[in-house]
DRENKE-178840 format. One record per residue (C-alpha): residue in three letters; x, y, z; residue number from 1. Coordinates in Angstrom, 3 decimals, padded with zeros to 6 digits. Layout:
BEGIN
 residuo        X        Y        Z num
     ALA        X        Y        Z NUM
...
END
This chain:
BEGIN
 residuo        X        Y        Z num
     MET  024.442 -004.676 -001.414   1
     HIS  023.966 -005.344 -005.112   2
     TRP  022.343 -002.431 -007.003   3
     LEU  019.346 -004.595 -008.000   4
     ASP  018.554 -005.150 -004.327   5
     VAL  017.471 -001.522 -003.986   6
     LEU  013.808 -000.689 -004.507   7
     TRP  013.990  002.686 -006.206   8
     ALA  010.912  004.538 -007.415   9
     PRO  011.885  007.708 -009.317  10
     TRP  008.354  008.109 -010.753  11
     ARG  007.311  009.041 -007.206  12
     SER  009.646  012.060 -007.244  13
     LYS  006.883  014.624 -007.896  14
     TYR  004.987  013.338 -004.867  15
     VAL  008.122  013.196 -002.699  16
     ARG  009.229  016.717 -003.713  17
     GLU  005.786  018.090 -002.876  18
     VAL  005.747  016.462  000.548  19
     SER  009.344  017.293  001.480  20
     SER  009.092  020.909  000.320  21
     GLY  006.182  021.545  002.660  22
     LYS  003.967  022.504 -000.294  23
     LYS  001.463  019.892  000.754  24
     ASP -001.753  021.739  001.551  25
     LYS -002.126  021.378  005.324  26
     SER -005.794  022.396  005.095  27
     GLN -006.577  019.329  002.991  28
     GLU -008.062  016.393  004.799  29
     CYS -005.996  013.248  005.240  30
     ILE -006.314  011.161  002.069  31
     PHE -006.888  008.000  004.099  32
     CYS -009.721  009.571  006.113  33
     GLU -011.215  010.997  002.920  34
     ALA -010.978  007.663  001.087  35
     VAL -013.235  005.788  003.518  36
     ARG -016.153  008.115  002.685  37
     LYS -015.894  007.325 -001.039  38
     ARG -017.183  004.322 -002.951  39
     ASP -014.699  001.465 -002.982  40
     GLU -014.163  001.684 -006.755  41
     GLU -013.535  005.430 -006.601  42
     ALA -011.060  005.225 -003.719  43
     LEU -009.568  001.886 -004.856  44
     ILE -010.482  000.266 -001.526  45
     LEU -010.177 -003.494 -001.813  46
     TYR -011.517 -004.486  001.603  47
     ARG -013.196 -002.845  004.613  48
     GLY -012.783 -004.501  007.992  49
     LYS -013.986 -003.542  011.459  50
     HIS -010.888 -001.472  012.360  51
     CYS -008.879 -001.262  009.127  52
     TYR -009.144 -001.338  005.358  53
     VAL -006.957 -002.294  002.385  54
     ILE -006.395  000.242 -000.396  55
     MET -004.318  000.357 -003.586  56
     ASN -001.359  002.741 -003.522  57
     LEU -001.842  005.486 -006.132  58
     TYR  001.948  005.945 -006.325  59
     PRO  003.006  002.285 -006.306  60
     TYR  006.537  001.012 -005.953  61
     ASN  005.398 -002.011 -007.942  62
     THR  002.296 -003.568 -009.484  63
     GLY -000.004 -004.805 -006.710  64
     HIS  001.318 -002.387 -004.044  65
     VAL -001.424 -002.150 -001.395  66
     MET -001.637 -000.492  002.005  67
     VAL -003.381 -001.628  005.182  68
     VAL -004.789  001.431  006.952  69
     PRO -006.589  001.778  010.299  70
     TYR -009.727  003.910  010.335  71
     LYS -008.292  005.671  013.387  72
     HIS -006.290  008.755  012.343  73
     VAL -003.054  008.341  014.316  74
     PRO  000.618  008.818  013.354  75
     SER  002.019  005.633  014.893  76
     ILE  001.113  002.061  015.786  77
     GLU  001.682  002.865  019.458  78
     HIS -001.653  004.760  019.375  79
     LEU -003.626  001.707  018.220  80
     ASN -005.248 -000.802  020.545  81
     SER -004.674 -004.560  020.416  82
     ASP -007.742 -005.258  018.254  83
     GLU -006.677 -002.653  015.683  84
     LEU -003.105 -003.965  015.595  85
     LEU -004.296 -007.547  015.273  86
     GLU -006.591 -006.717  012.368  87
     MET -003.814 -004.773  010.624  88
     MET -001.510 -007.785  010.740  89
     GLN -004.303 -010.173  009.742  90
     LEU -004.973 -007.987  006.706  91
     VAL -001.263 -007.909  005.843  92
     LYS -001.270 -011.722  005.972  93
     ALA -004.471 -011.952  003.905  94
     SER -003.098 -009.443  001.365  95
     ILE  000.066 -011.492  000.917  96
     LYS -002.021 -014.615  000.321  97
     ILE -004.315 -012.845 -002.164  98
     ILE -001.500 -011.151 -004.081  99
     LYS  000.340 -014.483 -004.311 100
     GLN -002.766 -016.083 -005.840 101
     ALA -003.588 -013.199 -008.171 102
     LEU -000.173 -011.934 -009.296 103
     ASN  002.320 -014.695 -008.431 104
     PRO  005.190 -012.515 -007.105 105
     ASP  008.552 -013.929 -006.048 106
     GLY  008.594 -012.085 -002.710 107
     PHE  007.324 -009.085 -000.740 108
     ASN  008.490 -005.975  001.046 109
     ILE  006.323 -005.199  004.091 110
     GLY  006.880 -001.902  005.867 111
     ILE  005.765  000.946  008.079 112
     ASN  007.451  004.351  007.805 113
     LEU  007.015  006.350  011.027 114
     GLY  007.888  010.025  010.548 115
     ARG  009.075  012.035  007.587 116
     VAL  012.751  011.153  008.058 117
     ALA  011.797  007.463  007.918 118
     GLY  010.148  007.985  004.540 119
     ALA  006.518  008.525  005.531 120
     GLY  004.744  010.471  002.798 121
     ILE  001.580  010.637  004.897 122
     GLU  003.084  010.768  008.353 123
     GLU -000.094  011.782  010.178 124
     HIS -001.930  008.489  009.455 125
     VAL -000.036  005.235  010.026 126
     HIS -000.304  002.514  007.383 127
     ILE  001.494 -000.672  006.352 128
     HIS  002.836 -001.109  002.820 129
     VAL  002.571 -004.535  001.178 130
     VAL  004.744 -004.469 -001.951 131
     PRO  004.992 -007.544 -004.177 132
     ARG  008.398 -008.155 -005.773 133
     TRP  009.545 -010.116 -008.801 134
     VAL  013.007 -011.241 -009.800 135
     GLY  014.353 -008.500 -012.058 136
     ASP  011.648 -005.939 -011.215 137
     ALA  014.345 -003.312 -010.756 138
     ASN  015.466 -003.417 -014.384 139
     PHE  017.584 -000.936 -016.342 140
     MET  014.806  001.589 -017.088 141
     PRO  014.928  003.421 -013.713 142
     ILE  018.709  003.631 -013.977 143
     ILE  018.997  004.721 -017.622 144
     ALA  015.813  006.707 -018.194 145
     GLY  014.636  007.592 -014.680 146
     VAL  011.390  005.744 -015.472 147
     LYS  009.752  002.767 -013.785 148
     VAL  007.803  000.498 -016.105 149
     LEU  004.700 -000.913 -014.442 150
     PRO  002.999 -003.563 -016.562 151
     GLN -000.476 -002.597 -015.312 152
     ASP -002.417  000.523 -014.515 153
     VAL -003.366  000.705 -010.837 154
     ARG -007.094  000.426 -011.719 155
     GLU -006.443 -002.695 -013.780 156
     THR -004.619 -004.226 -010.817 157
     TYR -007.530 -003.175 -008.555 158
     ASN -009.958 -005.007 -010.858 159
     ILE -007.808 -008.138 -010.685 160
     LEU -007.450 -008.084 -006.876 161
     LYS -010.972 -006.958 -005.876 162
     PRO -012.712 -010.327 -006.510 163
     TYR -010.166 -012.064 -004.270 164
     TYR -010.882 -009.635 -001.428 165
     GLU -014.644 -010.027 -001.998 166
     GLU -014.269 -013.801 -001.750 167
     MET -012.242 -013.365  001.435 168
     GLN -015.001 -011.154  002.848 169
     ALA -017.659 -013.756  002.061 170
     ASN -015.669 -016.562  003.686 171
     THR -013.906 -016.718  007.009 172
     ILE -011.483 -013.865  006.534 173
     PHE -008.685 -014.830  008.852 174
     GLU -008.645 -018.602  008.690 175
     ASP -005.270 -020.173  009.291 176
     SER -003.748 -021.653  006.182 177
END
């Protein structure tokens, strides 16, 4: 494996240290369950479906990193029914299409981390990561300075993506194309 093939996100280290040290406040409500009660702009929710929603990642691996999250608070996809699973995958597909139109990435990483040892930061509420990738997005800065340069603030990216999701909502959301 070439070193540029590795998606490394050292700017997430504060978050990872907090989670892995057990310092995460167990009395706090799940951030995904809390987010759905907030206004879309406040929570950075891009789309609300019947069973799932799409939200920006506050600790992105890359610009445009979104997550597809079921409303049901469960730790694994095995606890979701067929309709919930179908909508999750339809929203992954729609997110790829939207991010391609809005941000023009060269590829994507799509993933689910089940359990802490698998890399789940929020292991109690399953979610799918949709991470756009560009040629050269793992440049020298993370290696030399331990810093990831993101060309946009997460709110700026939200403002770019939101109209695409609104248009999708107004039209047939899951049309084949």
